[in-house]
Every structure is written in C-alpha cells, then in structure tokens.
C-alpha positions as CSV (number, residue, x, y, z in Angstrom):
1,M,74.9,46.4,99.4
2,I,76.1,44.6,96.3
3,A,75.5,46.4,93.0
4,M,74.0,44.2,90.3
5,G,76.8,43.0,88.2
6,R,79.3,40.2,87.7
7,V,81.4,39.0,90.6
8,L,84.4,36.8,89.5
9,V,85.2,34.2,92.2
10,A,88.8,33.0,92.0
11,T,90.8,29.9,92.8
12,A,91.3,26.3,92.1
13,L,89.0,23.8,90.4
14,I,88.9,24.6,86.7
15,A,92.4,25.9,86.7
16,C,93.7,22.7,88.2
17,A,91.5,20.6,85.9
18,L,92.9,22.3,82.8
19,S,96.5,22.1,83.9
20,M,96.7,18.4,83.4
21,S,99.7,17.2,81.6
22,A,99.6,16.6,77.8
23,T,99.8,12.9,78.4
24,A,97.0,12.8,80.8
25,G,94.9,15.1,78.6
26,A,95.4,12.8,75.6
27,A,94.5,9.7,77.5
28,N,91.4,11.4,79.0
29,D,90.2,12.8,75.6
30,D,90.2,9.3,74.1
31,L,86.6,8.4,74.7
32,S,86.3,5.8,72.0
33,R,86.8,2.8,74.3
34,P,83.7,1.8,76.4
35,D,85.9,1.1,79.5
36,G,87.6,4.4,79.4
37,A,86.2,5.5,82.8
38,S,88.0,2.8,84.7
39,D,91.3,3.6,83.0
40,S,91.0,7.3,83.3
41,V,89.9,7.7,86.9
42,S,93.6,7.6,88.0
43,L,94.1,10.8,86.1
44,V,91.7,12.8,88.2
45,P,92.9,16.4,88.7
46,S,92.9,18.1,92.1
47,G,89.5,19.0,93.4
48,I,87.5,16.5,91.3
49,S,86.5,13.2,92.9
50,A,86.8,9.9,91.1
51,A,83.0,9.6,91.0
52,E,82.7,13.1,89.5
53,M,85.3,12.2,86.9
54,Q,83.3,9.2,85.8
55,D,80.3,11.5,85.4
56,L,82.4,14.0,83.4
57,L,83.6,11.2,81.2
58,A,80.0,10.2,80.6
59,V,79.0,13.8,79.7
60,A,81.9,14.2,77.4
61,A,81.1,11.0,75.6
62,Q,77.4,11.7,75.4
63,K,78.0,15.2,74.0
64,G,80.9,14.3,71.8
65,V,83.4,16.8,73.3
66,P,86.9,16.3,74.7
67,L,87.1,15.7,78.5
68,S,88.9,19.0,79.0
69,V,86.0,20.8,77.5
70,A,83.5,18.9,79.7
71,I,85.6,19.7,82.8
72,E,85.7,23.4,82.0
73,R,81.9,23.5,81.2
74,Y,80.4,21.2,83.8
75,A,82.8,20.5,86.7
76,W,81.7,23.6,88.7
77,H,78.0,23.0,88.4
78,D,77.7,21.0,91.6
79,D,79.7,23.6,93.5
80,F,77.4,26.4,92.3
81,A,74.3,24.4,93.3
82,R,75.7,24.0,96.8
83,L,76.5,27.7,97.0
84,A,72.9,28.5,95.9
85,S,71.6,26.2,98.6
86,A,73.8,27.8,101.2
87,V,72.6,31.3,100.2
88,R,69.0,30.2,100.3
89,A,69.5,28.7,103.8
90,E,71.1,31.8,105.0
91,F,68.6,34.3,103.5
92,P,65.4,32.3,102.8
93,L,63.1,35.3,102.5
94,D,65.5,37.3,100.4
95,F,66.6,34.6,98.0
96,A,64.8,34.8,94.6
97,G,66.5,32.1,92.6
98,A,69.7,31.0,90.9
99,E,70.6,29.7,87.5
100,I,73.6,28.4,85.5
101,T,73.4,30.3,82.2
102,G,76.5,29.5,80.3
103,G,79.9,27.7,80.0
104,Q,81.3,29.8,82.9
105,A,78.4,32.0,83.9
106,A,75.6,31.9,86.5
107,W,73.5,34.2,88.6
108,I,72.0,34.4,92.1
109,G,69.1,36.7,92.6
110,F,67.3,38.5,95.5
111,V,63.9,40.0,96.1
112,E,65.3,43.5,96.9
113,E,68.9,44.5,97.6
114,A,71.3,41.6,98.1
115,P,72.3,41.0,101.8
116,A,75.7,42.4,102.7
117,D,77.0,38.9,103.6
118,V,76.4,37.5,100.1
119,A,79.7,38.7,98.7
120,G,81.5,36.8,101.4
121,L,79.6,33.6,100.8
122,I,80.4,33.8,97.0
123,A,84.0,34.7,97.5
124,G,84.4,31.8,100.0
125,E,83.4,29.2,97.3
126,G,86.9,28.8,95.9
127,A,85.9,25.9,93.6
128,L,84.1,28.3,91.3
129,S,87.4,29.5,89.8
130,A,86.8,31.7,86.7
131,V,83.1,31.5,86.8
132,A,81.3,34.8,86.5
133,V,78.6,34.9,89.2
134,E,76.2,37.7,88.6
135,V,74.2,39.1,91.6
136,L,70.7,40.2,90.5
137,E,68.6,42.5,92.7
138,H,65.0,43.7,92.9
139,L,63.5,40.6,91.3
140,G,60.4,41.1,93.4
141,T,59.4,37.6,94.5
142,S,61.2,35.1,96.7
143,A,61.8,31.5,95.5
144,I,59.6,30.3,98.4
145,A,56.7,32.4,97.3
146,V,57.1,31.2,93.7
147,E,57.1,27.5,94.9
148,H,53.9,28.1,96.9
149,A,52.3,29.9,93.9
150,I,53.0,27.1,91.5
151,E,51.6,24.5,93.9
152,A,48.5,26.6,94.6
153,V,47.7,27.5,91.0
154,H,48.2,23.9,89.9
155,A,46.0,22.5,92.6
156,A,43.2,24.9,91.7
157,V,43.4,24.1,88.0
158,W,43.7,20.3,88.6
159,A,40.6,20.4,90.9
160,T,38.5,22.1,88.1
161,A,35.7,19.9,86.9
162,G,36.4,18.6,83.4
163,V,40.2,18.8,83.7
164,A,41.6,15.3,82.9
165,S,45.3,16.1,83.1
166,A,47.4,19.2,84.0
167,A,51.0,20.2,83.9
168,T,52.3,23.4,85.5
169,T,55.7,25.2,85.0
170,H,57.1,28.7,85.8
171,D,59.2,30.9,83.5
172,A,61.6,32.9,85.7
173,A,62.3,35.5,83.0
174,T,58.6,36.4,82.4
175,R,57.3,35.4,85.9
176,V,54.4,33.6,84.2
177,I,53.0,30.4,85.6
178,T,51.7,28.3,82.8
179,T,49.3,25.3,83.2
180,T,48.6,23.1,80.2
181,I,45.4,21.0,80.5
182,R,43.7,18.2,78.7
183,V,40.0,18.6,78.9
184,D,37.7,15.6,79.4
185,S,34.4,17.4,78.6
186,K,31.9,18.1,75.9
187,S,32.3,21.8,76.8
188,P,36.0,22.5,76.5
189,D,35.7,26.2,76.3
190,T,33.7,26.3,79.6
191,V,36.3,24.1,81.4
192,L,39.1,26.3,80.1
193,A,37.5,29.4,81.3
194,A,36.8,27.9,84.7
195,A,40.5,26.8,84.9
196,R,41.7,30.2,84.0
197,A,39.5,31.8,86.6
198,A,40.7,29.4,89.3
199,A,44.4,30.1,88.4
200,S,43.9,33.9,88.4
201,S,42.1,33.8,91.7
202,Q,45.0,31.9,93.3
203,V,47.6,34.5,92.0
204,E,45.5,37.4,93.4
205,A,45.3,35.7,96.8
206,L,49.1,34.9,96.8
207,L,49.9,38.5,95.9
208,Q,48.2,39.6,99.1
209,D,49.4,36.7,101.3
210,L,53.0,36.1,100.1
211,G,53.9,39.3,98.2
212,A,54.1,37.4,94.9
213,I,54.9,40.6,93.0
214,G,54.8,40.4,89.2
215,L,53.6,36.8,89.0
216,S,50.8,36.0,86.5
217,S,49.2,32.9,85.3
218,T,48.0,31.4,82.0
219,V,46.1,28.2,81.2
220,V,46.2,26.7,77.7
221,A,44.4,23.6,76.4
222,S,46.1,20.6,74.6
223,T,44.3,17.8,72.8
224,G,47.2,15.3,73.3
225,V,48.8,13.4,76.1
226,L,50.7,15.6,78.5
227,G,53.1,13.0,79.9
228,G,53.3,10.0,82.3
229,P,55.4,7.9,84.6
230,E,58.1,5.4,83.4
231,S,57.2,1.9,84.5
232,S,57.4,-1.6,83.1
233,S,57.5,-5.2,84.2
234,V,60.5,-5.8,82.1
235,H,69.8,-3.6,97.4
236,M,71.3,-1.1,96.0
237,G,70.1,2.1,94.4
238,G,70.2,2.0,90.6
239,E,69.3,-1.8,90.7
240,N,66.5,-3.5,88.9
241,V,63.7,-4.9,91.0
242,S,60.7,-6.8,89.7
243,S,59.4,-3.5,88.3
244,C,61.2,-0.2,88.1
245,T,64.6,0.8,89.4
246,T,65.7,1.6,92.9
247,A,67.2,5.0,93.8
248,F,69.1,5.3,97.0
249,G,69.3,3.7,100.5
250,T,67.2,5.2,103.2
251,R,67.3,5.6,107.0
252,A,64.3,6.1,109.3
253,D,65.5,8.7,111.8
254,S,68.1,10.8,109.9
255,S,70.5,10.4,107.0
256,T,72.9,8.6,109.4
257,S,70.7,6.8,111.8
258,G,67.6,4.5,112.1
259,E,66.2,1.6,110.2
260,R,67.6,1.0,106.7
261,G,65.5,0.7,103.6
262,I,65.5,1.4,99.8
263,A,63.7,4.1,97.9
264,T,62.0,4.1,94.4
265,A,59.2,5.9,92.7
266,G,55.8,6.0,94.3
267,H,53.9,5.1,91.2
268,C,55.8,1.8,90.9
269,P,53.9,-1.3,92.2
270,N,54.0,-1.8,96.0
271,A,55.0,-5.5,95.6
272,Q,58.6,-5.7,94.6
273,V,61.2,-8.5,94.4
274,D,65.0,-7.9,94.5
275,D,67.3,-10.7,93.5
276,G,64.6,-13.3,94.4
277,A,64.0,-11.7,97.8
278,T,60.5,-10.2,98.5
279,L,60.7,-6.6,99.7
280,T,58.3,-5.2,102.3
281,F,56.4,-2.1,101.2
282,R,56.7,0.6,104.0
283,G,54.9,3.6,102.5
284,G,54.4,5.7,99.4
285,H,53.7,9.3,98.5
286,E,52.3,10.7,95.2
287,G,51.5,14.3,95.9
288,T,52.8,17.7,96.7
289,H,56.3,16.5,97.6
290,G,56.8,14.3,94.5
291,D,56.7,10.6,93.8
292,F,58.3,8.3,96.3
293,Q,58.0,4.9,98.1
294,W,60.3,2.9,100.3
295,H,60.8,-0.7,101.1
296,T,62.8,-2.9,103.5
297,G,64.0,-6.4,102.9
298,P,66.1,-9.3,104.1
299,Q,69.2,-8.3,102.2
300,T,71.8,-5.9,103.5
301,E,70.9,-2.3,102.7
302,T,73.5,0.5,102.5
303,D,74.0,4.0,101.2
304,N,75.5,2.7,98.0
305,F,74.0,3.1,94.5
306,Y,74.9,2.1,90.9
307,A,75.8,5.1,88.7
308,G,75.7,3.1,85.4
309,S,74.9,-0.4,84.3
310,A,73.9,-2.4,87.3
311,T,76.1,-5.2,86.3
312,N,79.3,-3.1,86.2
313,T,79.8,-2.9,90.0
314,E,83.5,-2.3,90.0
315,V,83.3,1.0,88.1
316,N,79.8,2.2,88.9
317,S,79.2,1.4,92.6
318,R,79.2,4.6,94.8
319,D,78.2,5.7,98.2
320,V,76.1,8.7,98.9
321,S,78.0,11.4,100.8
322,S,75.5,14.3,100.6
323,I,72.0,15.3,99.5
324,G,72.0,18.0,96.7
325,A,69.4,20.6,95.8
326,P,69.2,21.2,92.0
327,T,69.8,24.4,90.2
328,V,68.5,25.4,86.8
329,G,71.3,24.8,84.2
330,Q,73.1,22.3,86.4
331,T,74.2,19.1,84.8
332,L,73.0,15.9,86.5
333,C,73.1,12.2,85.6
334,R,70.3,9.5,85.9
335,N,70.7,5.8,85.9
336,G,68.0,3.3,85.0
337,V,67.8,-0.4,84.3
338,T,66.6,0.2,80.7
339,S,68.5,3.3,79.6
340,H,71.5,3.1,82.0
341,Q,73.3,6.4,82.5
342,D,72.4,9.6,80.8
343,C,73.5,13.1,81.8
344,Q,71.9,16.4,80.9
345,E,71.0,19.9,82.2
346,V,68.2,20.8,84.6
347,R,65.6,22.9,82.7
348,K,63.0,23.9,85.3
349,L,62.3,23.6,89.0
350,N,59.0,23.4,90.9
351,V,57.0,21.6,88.1
352,C,53.6,20.2,88.9
353,F,52.1,17.3,86.9
354,D,48.5,16.1,87.7
355,S,48.6,15.1,91.4
356,L,52.4,15.7,91.8
357,C,54.3,18.8,92.6
358,N,57.9,19.9,93.3
359,L,59.2,17.9,90.4
360,V,62.3,18.9,88.4
361,Q,62.2,19.0,84.6
362,M,65.3,18.0,82.5
363,G,66.1,19.1,79.0
364,A,65.1,16.0,77.1
365,H,63.4,12.6,77.5
366,L,66.2,10.1,77.3
367,S,64.7,7.5,79.7
368,A,62.4,4.5,79.0
369,G,60.0,2.1,80.7
370,G,61.6,0.5,83.7
371,D,63.8,3.5,84.6
372,S,61.2,4.9,87.1
373,G,62.7,5.2,90.6
374,G,66.3,5.4,89.3
375,P,68.8,7.6,91.0
376,V,69.5,11.2,89.8
377,F,73.0,12.2,91.0
378,W,76.3,14.0,90.5
379,G,79.4,12.4,91.8
380,N,78.5,11.1,95.3
381,A,75.6,13.6,95.8
382,A,72.0,12.3,95.6
383,Y,69.8,14.8,93.8
384,G,66.6,12.9,93.0
385,V,64.4,9.9,92.1
386,H,63.4,9.5,88.4
387,Q,59.6,9.9,88.0
388,G,58.8,9.9,84.3
389,W,58.3,12.5,81.6
390,M,56.1,15.4,80.4
391,Y,55.5,17.5,77.3
392,D,56.3,21.1,77.8
393,P,54.0,22.6,77.0
394,A,52.8,20.2,74.4
395,W,54.0,17.7,71.8
396,P,56.7,17.2,70.6
397,F,59.0,18.6,73.3
398,D,59.0,15.8,75.9
399,R,61.3,16.0,78.9
400,E,62.2,13.9,81.9
401,L,61.0,14.6,85.4
402,F,62.4,13.6,88.8
403,S,61.4,14.0,92.4
404,R,63.9,15.9,94.7
405,A,65.9,13.8,97.0
406,D,65.7,16.5,99.7
407,R,61.9,16.1,99.7
408,I,61.6,12.4,100.6
409,D,61.6,13.2,104.3
410,N,58.7,15.6,103.9
411,A,56.9,12.9,101.8
412,L,57.6,9.7,103.9
413,S,59.4,10.8,107.0
414,V,62.5,8.8,106.0
415,F,65.8,10.1,104.7
416,I,68.4,9.4,102.0
417,A,71.1,7.5,103.7
418,T,74.6,9.0,103.8
419,N,76.3,6.1,105.7
C-alpha cells in the first residue's frame, strides 16, 4: 500500500536540460528572432527530441519566458501523461485520474488504496526527474465511471425538450457535473426544471450501476451563445484544404497498416480539395467520440504533419511516432491554417457540447475560423483534432476544444498513422 503523499521520482530529463552550457543557454534564450527554432534545434539537451525542442521554443516565446524556464516547467508534461496512461491501462478500475498541478508537481489518484505496483511504475519513469508525483487514495469514483456519467448526464439534458444548446463539464475537486444550457422555449423555468430532473435521475442511476460515489449534477441556464465549431472557406496534417485544416494521416487497419487517408474535423464540409486535387470523403462522426472525418485522395498520404506554418516545411514537418492521451495541466500545441501554432495547458477532459462528447478543453480560445481539424500535438505525439470553442460556463471565458486522437478508431474505425 502506498500512503497518500509525495513521491519524488529521480533521474535525467530536467537535470540534463538545465545543465546546458552557458553558451547554449544564451543562444536558446534569445527568442527575438522568428527563425530561432531552426538555429536552436542543434542545442537540444539529452532526452528532448528536436521536435519537442521546437515546441518548447514556441511555448517560451508565447509566454515570454527564457527557454531554460520553459524546459523546467513543461518538458516533463508528455512523460507524465504517458505515465498516467500506463497506470490507467494497468489498473483501469482503480484509476481515478491524474493532473499536472504546478511547475514540478502532479498527482495520480485511485478509487481506494493505491495498487502495490504503482510505486514501481512511477519510479520506473526516470524522465520525471525532480517532479513531485503525489499519490492520492480513496477518491471514490474511477475515471471510467466519471466519463460514463458525464456522457449520460449530458445526453439526458441535451434530449430535454426546449434545450437548444448544452455544454457539460466535470470539476474533479468538487465532483460536480455542470451542464450549461440555452433554452429555446417560452417557458424557460419549466425547461430548466426538466433538465435538472433528467440530470439528477442519471446520477442516481449511475450511483447504482457504476458506483459513482460522491458525484452530483447541476444545470444552469445561459441566455448567450455557448460555443461553436471553427470553420471557414477562407496531404499532410496541418495543411489547408478548401475548408478547414487537416490533422494527421490515417490508416485503415491499424496505426501501421491498411489504406492511407487524412483526418480532419467532422463538422467540416464533406467536399474538400487539397492543392487542386479533389479528396474522397470516406466517413464522418459527430457524436459521443468527438468530431472526426477522413478522406482519401490521389496524392501521397503519410504520417507526417505540419507543426507550424504550412509553408515552413523544413522546420515544421514532423512524423507521428505515437498517439498520446491528454492529462489535465499538460501543455500541448495546436496548428491551424489561420492561427498557426499556439501552445497552452489542458484545462478539462471529458467535455460534452451539444451532440459531441469526449472533447478536451484548453485554457483559452486562441484559434480562429479555418483552424478546425488542425493537429493537436506535442513533439511527435498526436493528441487530437481541433474542434472549435466553448464558453465555460458562460461568457466571457471562451476556451478551445479538441477531439482526442485516441478516439478516432472508435468513431470511424480508422487509426492515426504512425508510419
């Protein structure tokens, strides 16, 4: 049994990153030149790939901090997200969640007592260096149960007569599922009462069926717009097509085999043209797994994607080596044909918006029309497909949304390509 507390995991990544020579540090911290990424990649410290270094340079420039600070604060996020995914895969019914909470702090939580093997899994992730990983116990509800609860509550409220739009999120600290609705009715109080009854009924049922201990729901009304997709008319992932942005290459049988294609957002028009070539629409999904579609075309399709401006191929072209599962507090980047690259932290998982669920909410709304379908990534890991934005819970706090890359096979029976 692991007592609740902080477990320091030692070795390499941040220590190596911060031991760069004074000359390398001075060169890397000079972020005033727009082509700094291409000149600085050769100074990559041990344990950080060239692709990750480009993202760290982007984060440092965007936040206005030295590169050394960005490395210390953000370089370990991807490693922690992979650790959390491994723990969830090993203990799916015990895992209650994980979150990055500070510059060098994070937690992994469990429904009851932490499994005995968890200490070994954490200690085996040497890349977390001086990060304090806190193990929380007796959180009461598994992450799987929370995901099902959010979907069920949202679906029940969305189906309530008179509800014109709905957005649902979950607060891990309070265990409250909050659905904000816009009412299209002359009797808003009646609709709100019905929506609250529907949500409450779902939570009671889930308590019996899934053991959703401590979960509760609330429904609030808003008179404004709740959010919407990014799209405009303004073959690689991150490339502009006739409308929207492409995300990542796909394969039909597995991440490494089968017919090749290209993915974008499901709400984008089915008819798309890439560099003058007409793409063939092969299927779309706008529902419980997110917002996806995929196409095939006459051009060569690979696992490569653009991480920044689609015209800067030498610096920004990358291949996908893995599919990541996001963690709250993790820093990820998004590329779009309008806004190009922006990097920020994950704010909430398992968000539902109108007919869509299993979306991920970011901290701010930095995207614009035409960015829909763009890749969400860190280094060479594919994390998602940009969907749009939402208010949370209401104006003026608008935030970006993306569909999880590891959900596209559930949605469309295709896979993000890794070769």
